[in-house]
C-alpha positions in Angstrom: 80.1 8.3 18.3 78.4 6.4 21.2 74.8 5.4 20.8 72.6 7.1 23.4 69.2 6.0 24.6 67.6 9.0 22.7 69.2 7.7 19.5 68.0 4.1 20.1 64.4 5.3 20.8 64.4 7.4 17.7 65.7 4.5 15.6 63.0 2.2 17.0 60.2 4.7 16.2 61.5 5.1 12.5 61.7 1.3 12.2 58.1 1.1 13.4 56.6 3.6 11.1 58.7 2.7 8.0 56.5 -0.2 7.0 53.4 2.1 7.2 55.1 4.6 5.0 55.9 2.0 2.3 52.5 0.5 2.5 50.9 3.9 2.0 53.0 4.6 -1.1 52.5 1.1 -2.5 48.9 0.0 -1.7 48.2 -3.6 -2.3 44.7 -2.7 -3.4 44.6 0.0 -6.2 41.7 2.6 -6.2 38.5 1.6 -7.8 37.6 2.9 -11.2 33.8 2.5 -11.1 31.0 2.5 -8.7 29.3 -0.7 -7.5 26.2 -2.0 -9.4 23.6 0.8 -9.2 20.3 -0.7 -8.0 18.3 -0.1 -5.0 15.0 -1.9 -3.7 12.1 -0.5 -1.7 8.5 -1.5 -1.1 5.3 0.2 -1.8 2.7 -1.8 0.0 3.2 -5.3 -1.2 4.8 -4.4 -4.5 8.7 -4.4 -4.5 10.1 -1.6 -6.5 13.9 -1.7 -7.7 15.5 1.5 -9.1 18.0 0.8 -11.8 20.6 3.2 -12.6 21.6 4.1 -16.2 24.6 6.4 -15.6 24.6 10.2 -15.9 25.0 12.7 -18.9 26.4 16.1 -18.9 25.0 18.8 -21.3 26.3 22.5 -22.0 24.5 24.9 -19.9 24.1 27.4 -22.7 20.4 27.5 -23.7 19.3 24.5 -21.6 16.9 26.7 -19.5 14.8 28.6 -22.1 13.2 31.3 -19.8 16.0 32.1 -17.3 19.2 34.1 -17.5 22.3 31.8 -17.6 23.9 33.6 -14.6 20.8 32.8 -12.4 20.9 29.1 -13.6 24.5 28.9 -12.6 23.6 30.3 -9.1 21.0 27.8 -8.7 23.2 24.9 -9.7 25.8 26.1 -7.2 23.2 26.4 -4.5 22.3 22.8 -5.1 26.0 21.7 -4.9 25.9 20.8 -8.5 28.6 21.8 -11.2 27.6 25.2 -12.2 29.2 25.1 -15.7 27.0 22.2 -17.0 23.8 20.4 -16.6 24.0 17.0 -14.7 21.4 14.6 -15.8 21.1 11.1 -14.1 19.0 8.4 -15.5 16.9 5.9 -13.2 14.3 3.5 -14.4 11.9 1.5 -12.1 11.3 -2.3 -12.1 8.2 -3.3 -10.3 7.5 -6.8 -9.1 3.7 -7.1 -8.5 4.1 -10.7 -7.4 2.4 -11.9 -10.7 4.2 -9.7 -13.2 7.6 -8.2 -13.7 7.0 -4.6 -15.1 9.4 -1.8 -16.3 8.8 1.9 -16.3 10.7 3.0 -19.3 13.9 1.2 -20.7 16.9 3.5 -20.4 19.3 4.6 -22.9 20.1 1.1 -24.3 23.4 0.9 -26.4 23.0 4.3 -27.9 23.7 6.6 -25.0 26.5 8.8 -24.2 29.9 7.3 -22.9 28.9 7.9 -19.2 25.4 6.2 -19.7 24.5 2.7 -20.8 25.1 1.0 -17.5 21.3 -0.2 -17.2 21.7 -3.7 -18.4 24.7 -4.6 -16.3 22.8 -3.0 -13.3 19.6 -4.8 -14.2 21.4 -8.2 -14.2 23.2 -7.4 -11.0 19.9 -6.9 -9.3 19.0 -10.5 -10.3 16.8 -9.8 -13.2 16.7 -11.4 -16.7 15.4 -9.5 -19.6 13.6 -12.6 -20.9 11.4 -12.6 -17.7 10.0 -9.0 -18.2 6.3 -9.3 -18.7 5.3 -5.6 -19.4 7.2 -2.4 -20.3 5.1 0.7 -19.6 6.7 3.9 -21.7 6.2 7.3 -20.3 7.1 9.1 -23.5 9.2 8.8 -26.7 12.5 10.5 -26.0 15.3 8.2 -26.8 16.6 7.9 -23.2 13.3 6.3 -22.4 12.8 4.0 -25.4 16.1 3.1 -26.7 16.6 0.2 -24.3 13.8 -1.5 -26.0 15.9 -2.3 -29.2 19.6 -2.5 -29.5 21.3 -0.5 -32.4 21.6 -3.8 -34.3 17.9 -4.1 -34.2 17.6 -6.9 -31.6 14.6 -6.8 -29.3 15.7 -6.6 -25.7 12.7 -7.9 -24.0 11.5 -10.7 -26.3 8.3 -11.8 -24.5 7.3 -8.4 -23.0 4.1 -6.6 -23.8 4.9 -3.0 -24.7 2.4 -0.4 -23.7 2.5 3.3 -24.6 0.4 6.5 -24.2 -1.9 6.7 -27.1 -1.5 10.6 -27.4 2.3 10.0 -27.6 1.8 7.4 -30.3 -0.5 9.7 -32.2 2.0 12.5 -32.4 5.2 10.6 -33.0 3.9 8.1 -35.5 2.2 10.9 -37.6 4.1 11.0 -40.9 2.6 14.5 -41.6 4.0 15.8 -38.2 7.4 14.3 -38.9 7.6 16.0 -42.3 6.5 19.3 -40.9 9.0 18.9 -37.7 12.1 21.2 -37.7 15.2 19.5 -38.9 16.5 19.2 -35.3 13.4 17.1 -34.4 13.4 14.8 -37.4 16.0 12.3 -35.9 13.7 11.9 -32.9 10.9 11.0 -35.2 13.1 8.5 -37.0 14.3 6.9 -33.8 10.8 6.4 -32.7 10.1 4.5 -35.9 13.4 2.6 -35.5 12.3 1.3 -32.1 8.6 0.7 -32.6 8.4 0.1 -36.4 9.1 -3.7 -36.3 6.6 -4.2 -33.6 4.0 -1.5 -34.5 1.1 -4.0 -34.9 1.7 -5.4 -31.3 2.3 -2.2 -29.3 -0.7 -1.6 -27.0 -1.9 2.1 -26.4 -3.3 3.2 -23.1 -5.3 6.3 -22.2 -4.7 8.4 -19.2 -6.5 7.5 -16.0 -6.4 3.7 -16.9 -4.7 0.9 -15.1 -2.7 -1.0 -17.6 -1.2 -3.3 -14.9 -3.0 -3.9 -11.6 -1.7 -1.2 -9.1 -0.2 1.1 -11.7 -2.5 3.9 -13.0 -1.5 6.2 -15.8 -1.5 10.1 -14.9 -1.9 12.8 -17.6 1.2 14.9 -17.6 1.7 16.7 -20.8 4.0 19.5 -21.7 7.3 17.9 -21.8 5.9 15.9 -24.8 2.2 15.8 -26.1 1.7 12.4 -24.5 4.0 12.6 -21.5 2.6 10.3 -18.8 3.4 9.8 -15.0 2.4 6.7 -13.1 0.7 6.3 -9.8 1.8 3.1 -8.0 -0.4 1.9 -5.1 -0.6 -1.1 -2.9 -2.2 -1.2 0.5 -1.3 2.0 2.3 1.7 2.5 0.0 1.7 5.1 -2.8 4.4 6.1 -5.2 4.2 8.8 -8.0 6.7 8.0 -10.7 7.0 11.5 -12.1 8.9 10.5 -15.3 10.2 13.8 -16.9 7.9 16.1 -15.1 11.1 17.8 -14.0 14.5 17.3 -15.4 16.9 17.2 -12.5 14.5 18.1 -9.6 17.4 19.8 -7.6 16.9 22.4 -10.1 13.4 22.3 -11.4 11.6 21.6 -8.1 13.3 24.8 -6.7 12.3 26.7 -10.0 9.1 24.9 -11.2 8.4 27.6 -13.8 11.7 27.2 -15.7 11.4 25.4 -19.0 14.0 23.0 -20.2 15.2 22.8 -23.8 13.5 19.4 -24.0 10.1 20.6 -22.8 8.1 20.9 -26.1 5.4 23.2 -24.6 7.2 25.0 -21.8 4.1 26.7 -20.3 2.2 23.5 -20.2 5.2 21.5 -18.7 5.4 24.1 -15.9 1.7 24.0 -15.2 1.9 20.2 -15.0 4.9 20.4 -12.9 3.3 22.6 -10.3 0.1 20.6 -10.2 1.9 17.4 -9.6 4.5 18.6 -7.2 1.6 20.4 -5.3 -0.3 17.0 -5.1 2.8 15.2 -4.0 3.6 17.6 -1.2 -0.1 17.8 0.1 -0.5 14.0 0.0 2.9 13.3 1.4 3.3 10.8 -1.4 6.6 9.2 -2.2 7.9 10.2 -5.5 10.5 8.9 -8.0 12.1 11.1 -10.8 13.9 9.7 -13.8 16.5 12.5 -13.7 17.1 12.9 -10.0 20.3 11.7 -8.2 20.2 7.9 -7.6 18.3 6.2 -6.2 16.0 8.9 -7.4 13.2 8.6 -4.8 12.0 10.8 -2.0 9.3 13.2 -0.9 8.2 16.7 -2.0 8.1 19.6 0.5 6.5 23.0 -0.3 8.9 25.9 0.2 7.0 29.1 -0.4 6.3 29.3 -4.1 8.7 26.5 -4.8 9.4 23.0 -3.8 12.4 20.9 -2.7 12.9 17.2 -2.9 13.8 15.3 0.3 15.5 12.1 -0.5 14.1 9.0 1.1 16.4 7.5 3.8 18.5 4.6 2.6 17.6 1.3 4.3 19.5 -1.8 4.6 16.4 -4.0 4.6 13.5 -4.1 2.0 
C-alpha cells in the first residue's frame, strides 16, 4: 500500500501527541495527600495575628442541634454547601504578637484529638513559632478542644514558660468537686480532663474576670451559655479591632444563619442564643472584624445582618501582612 500525504500527516499528529498521552497516564509528580501548612497572618493595628489550623472533625448529625428538626438542619447545611449528613467542625486558634509578648488564645486539641485533627503543633512550627517562646495562654473555656494542647497525654507541659490565664467563672465551675460529683455520667470525663490539664499547675494558674485586660490590647468579654464561664476576646490596636468569638457559635455557616439554634455542646442553650445574638449584632453594627474558633480556615471575616439572622463574610485573602 502506498503512503499518502494524508497518512503521513496522521502519523505525525499521533507521534506528536503520544508523549503527552504517556505523560498524563504516568505523572512524574504524584497527587499530594495533604494540604500545605495551615497558618495565616493578618494585622490588627500594630498587632500581628496568626491563625493556626488544627484540622477538622466530623460529628453525627443526629441530635447535634437540640431545638430544630433534623430535616431543617440538613437543608441549612446544604444551603451552606456543607455535607448534609454530618456536622463539619474546623478548629482555629490565634497567636497574637503584641511586640513584647507572644500570646495564644486557646491551645487546640493537642495529641488527644480525632484522626483528622492534631495538626496544630506542626502548623505552629511551620509559622516560625517555638512553644518555648510563648509568654501567655488565654483560655476561653474548658472544653477539651481548647485546653488539651496545654498538656500532652503523657503529662508533658507544652508551653513550659507560659503564664496560663483562665476565666474565673469557668474555673469555679469545673474545679468544683461537688459539681463534678453531681454531673451526669456523660459530663464526668470533661471534669476529669480539666483536672488532668490544670491539676499539676493549679497553684500557678491565674484567673481573670470579665471586662479586664489580662494582656495589653486584649480585653475579656462575657459570653456565657456555651459554658458558665465562656469568654470572648476583644483585640484592639490603633484603629484596628477584632472580636475573637471563641465558641459563641459552632460553625458560623450554620449558627450565624440560625442564631437561635442550640448545639449539643451549649450547656445553657437559651443563654447561648442570647449571647450569640448580642455579639453578632455588635459585630455587625460596629463593622468589627471577627474570628471564630470553628469557622472555615482562616476563620476570620465580618458579620452582616440579614433580616433576623446574620451571615459571615470571609475576609479577603491578602499576600502581604
